[in-house]
C-alpha positions as CSV (number, residue, x, y, z in Angstrom):
1,M,15.8,22.7,-23.2
2,I,19.3,21.0,-22.0
3,K,20.9,19.2,-25.6
4,V,23.5,15.9,-24.4
5,F,24.2,13.1,-26.3
6,A,23.0,9.2,-25.8
7,T,26.1,8.1,-23.4
8,K,25.5,10.1,-21.2
9,I,21.7,9.9,-20.7
10,R,23.1,6.0,-20.8
11,N,25.0,6.8,-18.1
12,N,22.8,9.5,-15.0
13,L,19.8,7.9,-16.2
14,F,18.1,9.1,-13.6
15,E,19.6,12.4,-13.2
16,Y,17.9,13.2,-17.1
17,L,14.5,11.4,-15.7
18,N,14.5,13.8,-13.1
19,K,15.1,16.8,-14.7
20,I,12.2,15.8,-17.2
21,A,9.5,15.0,-14.3
22,N,10.6,18.6,-13.5
23,G,9.1,19.7,-17.0
24,E,13.0,20.3,-18.4
25,T,13.3,19.2,-22.4
26,I,15.6,16.9,-23.3
27,I,17.4,17.1,-26.6
28,I,19.2,13.7,-28.0
29,Q,22.3,13.8,-29.6
30,G,24.3,11.4,-31.9
31,N,26.5,11.8,-34.3
32,N,25.8,15.7,-33.4
33,Q,22.8,16.2,-34.6
34,E,19.8,16.3,-32.9
35,A,18.0,12.9,-32.5
36,A,14.7,12.8,-30.3
37,P,13.0,15.1,-27.9
38,I,12.2,13.7,-24.4
39,V,9.4,15.6,-22.9
40,S,7.2,15.3,-19.3
41,A,4.2,13.2,-19.9
42,P,0.9,15.6,-18.8
43,K,-0.3,15.6,-15.5
44,A,-2.8,13.3,-14.9
45,E,-6.2,13.9,-13.3
46,R,-6.1,13.8,-9.5
47,H,-7.9,11.6,-7.4
48,E,-10.3,14.5,-5.7
49,N,-11.5,15.8,-9.0
50,M,-12.7,12.4,-10.2
51,K,-16.0,11.9,-10.2
52,V,-16.7,8.1,-10.6
53,Q,-19.9,6.2,-9.6
54,F,-19.8,2.0,-9.4
55,K,-23.5,0.8,-10.7
56,L,-23.8,-2.8,-9.0
57,L,-25.0,-5.3,-11.9
58,V,-26.2,-7.3,-9.5
59,S,-28.2,-7.8,-6.0
60,P,-25.9,-7.7,-3.1
61,E,-27.1,-11.1,-1.8
62,E,-25.7,-12.7,-5.0
63,I,-22.7,-11.0,-4.3
64,I,-22.4,-13.1,-1.1
65,K,-23.7,-16.5,-2.2
66,P,-21.5,-19.1,-2.8
67,H,-22.0,-20.4,-6.4
68,K,-23.4,-23.5,-6.5
69,Y,-20.7,-25.4,-7.9
70,S,-18.1,-24.2,-5.1
71,S,-16.7,-26.7,-2.7
72,V,-15.2,-24.3,-0.3
73,P,-18.3,-24.8,2.9
74,F,-19.6,-21.3,3.2
75,H,-21.0,-20.7,6.7
76,Y,-23.3,-17.4,7.7
């Protein structure tokens, strides 16, 4: 845990953001009192672990069919 004044964080923001991203907790101090903690956000699930299945709501023919109000010529 690192305690630091708000001015120092402002002047070295990216340095402290890197420390937070690496799991460090930062306590912001103001007027010699602890004002707020900053902790890293929980890691999101990896894409490899996600199981997503898509379901078509229309037929494949409807996807490629031009809209009846389309002014752009459609060539097959």
